[in-house]
C-alpha positions in Angstrom: -15.5 -30.7 -10.1 -12.3 -32.7 -10.7 -9.6 -30.8 -8.7 -6.1 -30.3 -10.0 -4.6 -32.4 -7.3 -6.5 -35.6 -8.4 -3.4 -36.2 -10.5 -1.7 -36.8 -7.1 -3.6 -40.0 -6.7 -3.2 -41.3 -10.3 0.5 -40.6 -10.2 1.1 -42.0 -6.8 -0.6 -45.4 -7.3 -0.6 -46.0 -11.1 0.8 -49.5 -11.6 0.6 -50.0 -15.4 3.6 -49.6 -17.7 3.7 -46.7 -20.1 1.8 -44.2 -17.8 2.7 -41.5 -15.5 4.9 -41.3 -12.4 4.5 -40.7 -8.7 5.6 -37.2 -7.7 7.2 -35.5 -4.7 3.9 -34.1 -3.4 4.8 -34.3 0.3 8.1 -32.5 -0.2 6.8 -29.2 -1.5 5.2 -26.2 0.2 1.6 -25.4 -1.0 1.2 -23.4 -4.2 -0.5 -20.1 -3.3 -2.4 -19.7 -6.7 -3.8 -23.2 -6.3 -4.8 -22.7 -2.7 -6.8 -19.6 -3.8 -8.4 -21.5 -6.6 -9.5 -24.3 -4.2 -10.9 -21.7 -1.8 -12.8 -20.1 -4.7 -14.3 -23.5 -5.5 -15.2 -24.1 -1.9 -16.8 -20.6 -1.5 -18.8 -21.1 -4.7 -20.2 -24.5 -3.6 -17.5 -27.1 -4.1 -17.3 -30.1 -1.8 -15.5 -29.4 1.5 -15.5 -33.2 2.2 -13.6 -33.9 -1.1 -10.9 -31.4 -0.3 -10.7 -32.5 3.4 -10.2 -36.1 2.3 -7.3 -35.2 0.1 -5.9 -33.0 2.7 -5.9 -35.7 5.3 -5.6 -39.0 3.3 -3.3 -37.9 0.4 -1.5 -35.2 2.3 -1.8 -32.9 -0.7 -0.2 -29.6 0.5 -2.5 -27.3 -1.5 -5.6 -29.0 0.0 -4.1 -29.0 3.5 -3.5 -25.2 3.3 -6.9 -24.5 1.7 -8.8 -26.5 4.4 -6.7 -24.9 7.2 -7.8 -21.5 5.9 -11.4 -22.6 5.3 -11.7 -23.9 8.8 -10.3 -20.6 10.1 -13.1 -18.8 8.3 -11.3 -17.6 5.1 -13.7 -17.0 2.2 -13.4 -15.3 -1.2 -14.2 -11.5 -1.1 -14.6 -10.9 -4.8 -17.0 -13.7 -5.6 -18.8 -11.5 -8.1 -15.8 -11.9 -10.4 -16.1 -15.7 -10.7 -18.5 -18.5 -11.3 -18.3 -22.2 -10.9 -19.6 -24.1 -13.9 -19.2 -26.8 -16.5 -17.1 -25.8 -19.5 -16.4 -27.7 -22.7 -13.2 -29.8 -22.6 -12.4 -32.7 -25.0 -10.5 -34.5 -22.2 -13.2 -34.3 -19.6 -15.9 -36.9 -18.9 -18.8 -36.4 -21.4 -16.7 -33.7 -23.0 -16.8 -31.2 -20.1 -15.1 -30.3 -16.8 -16.1 -28.3 -13.8 -14.0 -25.1 -13.4 -13.9 -21.8 -11.5 -13.9 -19.3 -14.4 -13.9 -15.5 -14.7 -17.6 -14.6 -14.8 -19.0 -14.5 -18.3 -16.1 -16.4 -19.8 -14.6 -19.8 -20.2 -11.2 -18.8 -18.9 -10.2 -20.7 -15.8 -8.9 -18.4 -13.0 -5.3 -18.9 -12.2 -6.1 -18.3 -8.5 -4.0 -15.1 -8.3 -7.1 -13.0 -9.0 -8.8 -14.4 -5.9 -8.9 -12.0 -2.8 -9.5 -13.7 0.5 -10.9 -12.4 3.7 -7.7 -13.6 5.4 -5.7 -11.2 3.2 -7.3 -8.2 4.8 -5.0 -6.5 7.3 -2.1 -8.8 6.5 0.9 -7.0 5.0 2.1 -9.2 2.2 5.3 -7.1 1.9 6.3 -7.9 5.4 5.6 -11.6 4.9 7.8 -11.7 1.9 10.7 -9.8 3.4 10.7 -11.9 6.6 10.7 -15.1 4.6 13.5 -13.7 2.5 15.6 -12.8 5.5 15.1 -16.2 7.0 16.0 -17.9 3.7 19.3 -15.8 3.6 20.2 -17.0 7.1 18.5 -14.7 9.6 17.6 -16.4 12.9 14.0 -17.0 14.0 14.9 -15.2 17.2 15.4 -12.0 15.2 11.7 -11.8 14.6 10.1 -13.2 17.8 9.6 -9.8 19.4 7.9 -8.4 16.2 5.8 -11.5 15.8 4.1 -10.8 19.1 2.9 -7.5 17.8 2.6 -7.9 14.1 0.4 -10.7 12.6 2.3 -10.5 9.3 5.6 -11.4 11.0 3.9 -14.3 12.8 2.4 -15.5 9.6 5.8 -15.3 7.8 7.4 -17.5 10.6 4.6 -20.0 10.2 5.0 -20.2 6.4 8.8 -20.5 6.7 8.3 -23.4 9.1 6.0 -25.0 6.6 8.6 -24.8 3.8 8.2 -21.4 2.2 11.5 -20.1 0.9 12.9 -17.3 -1.3 14.0 -18.5 -4.7 16.1 -15.5 -5.9 18.3 -15.1 -2.9 21.3 -14.3 -5.0 19.8 -10.9 -5.8 20.1 -9.8 -2.2 22.4 -9.5 0.8 21.3 -9.9 4.4 22.2 -6.8 6.5 22.2 -7.0 10.2 22.6 -4.4 12.9 22.1 -4.5 16.6 18.5 -3.4 16.1 17.4 -4.7 12.7 17.7 -7.4 10.1 16.8 -6.5 6.6 17.5 -7.4 2.9 19.4 -5.1 0.6 20.1 -5.4 -3.1 23.3 -7.3 -3.7 26.4 -5.1 -3.4 24.4 -2.0 -2.3 22.9 -0.6 0.9 19.5 -0.1 -0.7 16.6 -1.9 1.1 14.7 -4.3 -1.2 11.3 -3.8 -2.6 9.6 -7.0 -1.3 7.7 -7.2 -4.6 11.0 -8.3 -6.1 11.2 -11.3 -3.7 10.1 -14.6 -5.4 8.8 -17.4 -3.2 8.5 -21.1 -4.0 4.8 -20.8 -3.0 4.2 -18.2 -5.7 4.5 -20.8 -8.4 1.4 -22.5 -9.8 3.2 -25.8 -9.9 6.0 -27.6 -7.9 9.2 -27.4 -9.9 10.2 -30.8 -8.4 7.3 -32.5 -10.2 7.8 -30.7 -13.5 11.3 -32.0 -13.7 10.2 -35.6 -12.8 7.4 -35.5 -15.5 10.0 -34.2 -18.1 12.3 -37.2 -17.2 9.3 -39.5 -17.6 8.4 -38.2 -21.1 12.1 -38.1 -22.3 12.5 -41.7 -21.2 9.5 -43.0 -23.0 6.5 -41.9 -21.0 3.4 -40.5 -22.8 3.5 -36.8 -23.6 -0.2 -37.1 -24.4 -1.0 -38.5 -21.0 0.4 -35.3 -19.4 -1.3 -33.1 -21.9 -4.7 -34.8 -21.2 -4.2 -34.6 -17.5 -3.3 -30.9 -17.7 -6.4 -30.1 -19.7 -8.9 -32.4 -17.8 -7.6 -31.9 -14.3 -6.4 -28.3 -14.4 -3.0 -29.7 -13.3 -0.4 -26.9 -13.7 2.6 -29.1 -13.2 1.7 -31.3 -16.1 0.9 -28.2 -18.2 4.3 -26.7 -17.5 6.1 -30.0 -18.2 4.4 -30.4 -21.6 5.2 -26.8 -22.4 8.9 -27.3 -21.7 8.9 -30.6 -23.6 7.3 -29.0 -26.6 9.8 -26.1 -26.4 12.7 -28.4 -26.7 14.1 -28.2 -23.1 16.6 -31.0 -22.6 17.7 -33.0 -19.6 21.5 -32.7 -19.5 22.0 -35.7 -17.1 19.4 -38.0 -18.6 22.0 -40.7 -19.0 22.0 -41.1 -15.2 18.4 -42.3 -15.1 16.2 -45.1 -16.3 12.5 -45.7 -16.5 11.4 -49.1 -15.3 8.8 -51.1 -13.4 9.4 -51.6 -9.7 6.8 -53.5 -7.7 4.2 -53.0 -10.5 4.8 -49.3 -10.6 6.7 -47.4 -13.4 9.3 -45.3 -11.8 12.2 -43.0 -12.8 15.3 -44.3 -10.9 19.0 -43.9 -11.0 20.5 -46.5 -13.3 21.0 -49.7 -11.4 18.7 -48.6 -8.5 15.1 -49.2 -7.6 14.2 -46.1 -5.7 12.2 -43.3 -7.4 14.4 -40.2 -7.8 13.5 -36.7 -6.7 12.7 -34.4 -9.6 15.3 -32.0 -8.3 18.1 -34.4 -9.4 17.0 -33.6 -12.9 19.2 -31.0 -14.6 17.8 -29.0 -17.5 19.4 -27.2 -20.4 17.4 -24.1 -19.3 19.1 -24.0 -15.8 
């Protein structure tokens, strides 16, 4: 199987003009859908060594989290719903790629359909709300007592420390009393439904990379390269970047950047500088 994160290597070390860019892989939390996809691949016979190498050598966040869970004993519960097999793909070697697909079809699982043994007994609603409270400014100390008794609270603290954050914090207010800290809907006293809390780890791609890839394409990089990589490597960041490019999303501060060769690597930099930018500096017309 060619894992999605193999793009990490090609983008990080490619040194020929006209190709893709390095990305901010070490600056993002893992992507929950991708972690579940990798664990499905491992459970169905994928190479543990391959993922472990990328977790340790390339510091890929998805691989690190997948291996952490694997080593802790996490496995896929609903394996009967999936199969790991070669599927036809014009961009793959010999016209095919290895995928984890929904059983009896050629549709690659997004990862969200995968249920893990580590999910059992872990209240996801609690995890989301605690991360939301912390994102809105609650102190860790507010949850230490609960964390000793509730594994979900402890897991929420671990994920927050690893970089998990709420994305839609402007929907909510943080309400504190002497006894509790909770989120309420903005301008009300109504407690939130944690299902409405969106986390950066929910996304199937790192937004920071999507914006960088868009800048590359708009400054002369190959749209077809990203399309091929999305199809061949199941790389969701490339897929999202191409979709936005094709939809006509514009970069509103494109005049601040340039695409040039630095130390035999093609980088997107600020004009007049030689350091690769973070994708989060890229402002989009869709913002």
